[in-house]
N, C-alpha and C positions, 0 to 999 in steps of 0.2 A: 295878581296882575290886574291893573285897572282896565275897565271896559273901554274899548277904543271905537271911535267913529270910523266905520269901514270905508268912508269916502277918502280918507287920507292914507297914504302908504305907511306901512309899519316903519317905525324908527329903525335905524341901523342898530344891530345887535353886535357888539364888538366882543370877540373872544380872545383870551390870551393866546399868544403865538407859541409860547413855551409849552412843551408837551406835559410836563409835570403840573404846571399851573392850569393847563386846560383840563386835565383829568380831575384835579381838585375842584375846579370851577364847575365842571359838568356834574359832579356828584352833588355839590351844594345847591345848584340852581337847575336841576334837571327838569322839574315841572315847569318852571318859568321859561326855559328854553323850548320845551314842547309847546307851550302856549304861544310862544312867539312864532313857531313854525305854523301852527294852526291859524294864527292871525294873518300871517303872510299868505297862506294858501287861500284863506277866506277872501282876502283882498284880490288875489289873482283870479279866483273863480268868478267873482262879481264883475270883473273887467275882461274876462275871456283872454287872459294873458297866457302865453305859451310856456312861461317860466317865471319864477320869482326868486329874488335874492333874499336869503334868510339870515346869513351870518357873514361877517367879515372878520379878519384877524387883525389884532393890534399891530401897528407898525408894519403892515404888509398890504400888498395889492391883491392878495388872494381873497376870494369870496366863495361862499357855498350857495349854490342855487338848487332849486327843485324844479324839475320839468313837469309839465302838465300830465304826462303819462305816469308820473310817480306821485301825483297828489293823493290819490286814493290809498296807495300802499303806505305812504307816510302817515295818513290819518288812521289807518288800521293799526299800525304799530303804536301810535300815540294812544289810541283807545285801549289796546291790549295792556299797555303799561299802566294806564290809569286804573284799569280793572284789577290788575295784580297788586297795585299799591292801595287799593280801596279808596282812590281819590274820585269818588263818584260825582262830586260836584262839578268836575270838569267835563264829564261825559256828554251832557246834552248838546253842547256846541259841536263836539266832534260828530255825534250822531247826525245832527242837522246838516253839517258840511258833507258827510258821506252820502246822505240821501240826495242832496243837491247835485253832487257829482254823478251819482248813478242816474238821476233823472236826465241830466244834460247828456250823458253818454247814451242813454236809450233814445233820446230825441235825435242825436247825431246819427245813430244806427238806422233809425226810421227814415231820415232824410236820404241817407246813402242807399237804402233799399229802394226807395221810390225813384231815385235817379237811375238806378241800374235796371229798372223794369221797362 
C-alpha cells in the first residue's frame, strides 16, 4: 500500500456486499484492509475525531466505523495478526500509533485528575 499524506482523509474502501465475495476478498486482501484501518485510525487520531469510517459496502448505504474507544484494540489486533504472519515490515507504524494513543490517553487521565482535585 502506498504511503499516504495523513492530512487527507483515507479514500473510501469499498467491500463486496455479497457474503461469499466478501470472504474471498478478505482472504486475498487482508493485509491491505488492515493497513486501511490503521491509516483511517491514524487520520482520526491526528484530528481528535471520535470515530472514523473505514469501509463501505458496494451498492449499499451501510458503512463500518471504528469509535475512538476501539482504536487501540483494533491496532492491537492488527499488530497481533502481523506478528503471526511474520509481516514485520508493517509493525513500526502500528507500534507508533499505539504509543500515540497511549500518550493521549495518559494526558487525558492527568487532565481529569487535576480537574477532580
